[in-house]
C-alpha positions in Angstrom: 0.0 0.0 0.0 1.3 3.4 -0.9 2.2 5.7 2.0 -0.3 8.5 2.2 1.4 11.9 2.5 0.5 15.6 2.2 0.0 16.3 -1.5 2.6 18.6 -3.0 3.2 17.2 -6.5 5.4 20.0 -7.6 3.9 22.2 -10.3 0.7 20.3 -10.5 -0.8 21.5 -7.2 -0.6 24.2 -4.7 1.0 24.0 -1.3 -2.1 23.9 1.0 -2.7 25.6 4.3 -5.6 24.5 6.6 -8.3 27.1 6.9 -6.8 29.3 4.2 -8.4 32.3 2.6 -7.0 33.4 -0.8 -3.3 32.5 -0.5 -0.5 32.7 -2.9 1.1 29.2 -3.5 3.4 28.0 -6.2 2.9 31.4 -8.0 -0.9 30.9 -8.1 -3.9 31.7 -6.1 -6.1 29.2 -4.3 -9.7 30.1 -3.7 -11.9 28.3 -1.2 -15.4 27.5 -2.5 -17.2 28.1 0.8 -16.6 30.8 3.4 -17.2 28.3 6.2 -17.8 24.6 6.3 -19.2 23.1 3.1 -23.0 22.4 3.0 -24.7 19.5 4.9 -21.7 18.8 7.2 -19.5 15.8 7.7 -16.3 15.0 5.9 -12.7 14.5 6.7 -10.3 16.9 8.5 -6.8 18.0 7.7 -5.0 18.7 4.4 -5.4 16.9 1.1 -3.2 13.8 0.8 -1.6 12.0 -2.0 -3.0 8.4 -2.2 -1.7 7.6 -5.6 1.1 9.3 -7.5 -0.2 12.7 -8.6 -3.7 12.1 -7.2 -5.3 13.3 -4.0 -7.9 12.4 -1.5 -9.0 13.9 1.9 -10.6 17.0 0.5 -11.8 18.7 3.7 -12.0 22.2 2.2 -12.9 22.2 -1.5 -11.2 24.9 -3.5 -10.1 26.3 -6.9 -6.5 26.4 -7.9 -6.1 29.3 -10.3 -3.8 29.1 -13.4 -3.6 32.6 -14.9 -2.2 33.2 -18.4 0.3 36.0 -19.1 -2.2 37.6 -21.5 -5.8 36.6 -20.4 -8.4 36.7 -23.2 -11.4 36.9 -20.8 -12.4 33.2 -21.1 -12.4 31.0 -18.0 -12.5 27.2 -17.9 -13.1 25.1 -14.8 -11.2 21.8 -14.9 -12.0 18.6 -13.0 -9.8 15.6 -13.0 -11.2 12.0 -12.8 -10.4 9.2 -10.4 -13.8 7.4 -10.0 -14.8 9.8 -7.2 -12.2 7.9 -5.1 -9.4 10.4 -5.7 -8.7 13.3 -8.1 -6.2 13.0 -10.8 -4.2 16.2 -10.8 -0.7 15.5 -12.2 -1.9 13.5 -15.2 -5.2 15.2 -16.1 -6.2 18.5 -14.5 -2.7 20.1 -14.2 -1.6 19.5 -17.8 -5.0 20.6 -19.1 -4.8 23.8 -17.1 -1.4 24.6 -18.5 -2.6 23.9 -22.0 -5.4 26.4 -21.5 -3.2 29.1 -20.1 -0.9 28.8 -23.1 -3.9 29.9 -25.2 -4.9 32.8 -23.0 -7.6 31.0 -21.0 -7.7 31.3 -17.3 -8.0 27.8 -15.8 -9.5 26.9 -12.5 -8.7 23.4 -11.3 -11.5 22.1 -9.1 -10.6 20.2 -5.9 -14.1 18.8 -5.2 -15.3 16.7 -2.3 -15.3 12.9 -2.6 -18.7 11.5 -1.6 -17.4 8.5 0.4 -15.2 10.7 2.7 -17.9 11.0 5.2 -20.0 13.9 3.7 -23.5 13.8 4.9 -24.8 15.0 1.6 -23.3 11.9 -0.1 -23.5 12.3 -3.9 -24.7 15.9 -3.6 -21.3 17.0 -2.2 -19.3 17.1 -5.4 -22.2 18.5 -7.4 -22.5 21.3 -4.9 -18.8 22.1 -5.3 -19.1 22.1 -9.1 -22.1 24.5 -9.1 -20.4 26.8 -6.6 -17.2 26.9 -8.7 -19.1 28.1 -11.8 -21.0 30.7 -9.7 -17.8 32.0 -8.0 -16.0 32.4 -11.4 -19.0 34.0 -13.1 -19.7 36.4 -10.3 -16.1 37.5 -10.0 -15.8 36.2 -6.5 -13.0 34.0 -7.5 -10.8 37.1 -7.6 -10.1 37.0 -11.3 -11.7 39.2 -14.0 -13.3 37.0 -16.7 -16.1 37.5 -19.1 -19.3 36.1 -17.4 -20.6 34.9 -20.8 -17.5 32.9 -21.6 -17.3 30.3 -18.7 -16.5 26.8 -19.8 -15.9 23.5 -18.1 -13.5 20.6 -18.9 -13.9 17.3 -17.2 -12.0 13.9 -17.4 -13.6 10.6 -16.6 -15.5 11.0 -13.3 -14.7 14.7 -13.5 -16.5 14.6 -16.8 -19.5 13.0 -15.1 -19.4 15.7 -12.5 -19.1 18.7 -14.9 -21.5 17.0 -17.3 -24.1 16.7 -14.5 -23.5 20.3 -13.5 -24.0 21.5 -17.0 -27.2 19.4 -17.5 -28.6 20.2 -14.1 -27.5 23.8 -13.9 -31.0 25.0 -12.7 -31.0 22.5 -9.8 -30.3 24.3 -6.5 -28.2 21.7 -4.8 -27.5 23.9 -1.7 -29.3 26.5 0.2 -27.2 29.7 0.3 -28.0 33.3 -0.4 -25.0 35.4 -1.3 -23.8 37.4 -4.3 -22.3 34.3 -6.0 -25.4 32.1 -5.5 -27.6 34.6 -7.4 -25.8 34.3 -10.7 -26.4 31.5 -13.3 -24.7 28.2 -12.7 -25.0 27.2 -16.4 -21.6 27.0 -18.1 -21.4 28.4 -21.6 -19.6 25.3 -23.0 -18.8 21.9 -21.7 -16.0 19.6 -22.8 -16.0 16.0 -21.5 -13.1 13.6 -22.1 -13.8 9.8 -21.7 -16.6 10.7 -19.2 -18.7 8.4 -17.2 -22.2 9.5 -18.4 -24.7 6.8 -17.4 -25.2 5.0 -14.1 -27.8 2.8 -15.6 -27.3 -0.8 -16.7 -25.7 -2.3 -18.7 -22.9 0.4 -18.6 -23.0 1.0 -14.8 -20.1 -1.2 -13.7 -17.9 1.8 -12.7 -16.3 3.2 -9.7 -18.3 6.4 -10.3 -21.6 4.5 -9.8 -20.4 2.6 -6.7 -18.9 5.7 -5.0 -21.9 7.9 -5.7 -24.9 5.7 -5.2 -23.6 2.3 -3.9 -23.5 -1.2 -5.2 -27.2 -1.9 -5.5 -29.0 1.3 -6.4 -32.5 1.4 -7.7 -33.1 2.3 -11.3 -34.6 5.6 -10.2 -31.3 6.4 -8.4 -29.3 5.4 -11.5 -31.4 7.7 -13.7 -31.2 10.6 -11.2 -27.4 10.6 -11.2 -26.9 9.9 -14.9 -26.0 12.8 -17.2 -28.0 11.9 -20.3 -31.3 11.7 -18.5 -31.1 15.4 -17.7 -30.2 16.8 -21.1 -32.6 19.5 -22.2 -32.6 22.3 -24.8 -31.1 24.7 -22.3 -27.9 22.7 -21.9 -24.7 24.3 -23.2 -22.9 23.2 -26.4 -20.8 20.0 -25.7 -17.5 18.7 -27.0 -17.2 14.9 -26.4 -14.2 12.7 -27.0 -13.5 9.0 -26.1 -11.5 6.0 -27.4 -13.3 3.0 -28.7 -10.9 0.8 -26.7 -11.8 2.4 -23.4 -12.5 -0.5 -21.0 -13.3 1.6 -17.9 -16.0 4.0 -19.2 -17.5 2.1 -22.2 -17.7 4.1 -25.4 -21.5 3.9 -25.2 -21.3 6.6 -22.6 -20.4 9.4 -25.0 -22.7 7.9 -27.7 -25.7 8.1 -25.3 -24.9 11.7 -24.4 -24.4 12.7 -28.0 -27.7 11.1 -28.9 -29.5 12.9 -26.0 -28.0 16.2 -27.2 -29.1 15.7 -30.7 -32.6 14.9 -29.6 -32.8 18.1 -27.6 -31.2 20.3 -30.2 -28.0 20.9 -28.1 -25.0 21.5 -30.3 -22.5 18.6 -29.9 -19.1 17.9 -31.4 -18.6 14.2 -30.9 -15.3 12.3 -31.5 -14.6 8.5 -31.1 -11.0 7.6 -31.6 -9.9 4.1 -32.6 -7.2 4.0 -29.8 -6.2 5.7 -26.6 -7.8 3.6 -23.9 -9.1 5.3 -20.7 -7.3 8.1 -19.0 -5.3 9.4 -22.0 -5.2 12.9 -20.5 -3.9 15.3 -23.1 -3.4 12.4 -25.5 -1.6 9.1 -25.3 1.4 9.1 -27.6 1.1 6.8 -30.7 -2.7 6.7 -30.5 -5.5 8.6 -32.2 -6.3 10.2 -28.8 -3.3 12.6 -29.5 -5.5 14.5 -31.9 -8.1 15.7 -29.4 -6.4 18.9 -28.2 -6.2 20.3 -31.8 -9.9 19.4 -32.3 -10.8 21.0 -29.0 -8.9 24.1 -29.9 -10.8 24.4 -33.1 -14.1 24.0 -31.2 -13.1 26.6 -28.7 -12.4 29.0 -31.5 -15.7 28.2 -33.2 -17.5 28.9 -30.0 -15.8 32.3 -29.6 -13.8 31.2 -26.5 -10.4 31.9 -28.0 -11.1 35.5 -29.1 -8.8 38.2 -27.8 
């Protein structure tokens, strides 16, 4: 078993302080999502810990790690790494994606969200509350960075794709009871990009850590539908960019197919890519596979959506 240790992971994450407000760490700003304890109570204590190389657990105080470009173009993207809701992949997924975005003038906010099985009384609501709050903080300007409130995107990988896909599809769902300046703005992202996401928690594609961690080993069909992304797609959903490899054995390729079909039925613009190779967890692209092409396709999509304008 790997020794659990305070997560530092070099350039991929901030040095963390318990009970911090906005603090400067590794040349960046970290922004807590909640002014006090997160909604509904429970949860772990202490600092985030590295449970696998480059991945963290023990998220007692969810927060945003801000990656600011030298010449910001006004667009912001909230990034969520995967990890099956058991951990958050920072070094392999969220960190490289954030740096790729800042290289193109986009301010990136890496989301350190609560993991539902770490004792949170809200259970599966906890990460969704964090995702909604992150979008509202960035849009309202309460994250401390000036961005265009009409150019807020999300980018999620695997379980992080499930989380941000759910936040995009259920943006009108008030998952927490709080009345402040940030909570009064829209939680709907203007664009959503999901990479090899877990989309459905319904059989026959529900044999995933995401389903087990969120709603247990033997959920009802109603619970599976409630926490699936495709069941909530409506015409108000933001445009979506979807990419997955056909040889993905963790999140079956049917996940993105189901979501793309739901988008088309509801008239939601969708740019859908299935690659012949790349497996699961290819991050910014696995060398020697078709998955290497997705960043260029994504960049073209961002430009088309007006998110790379100066």
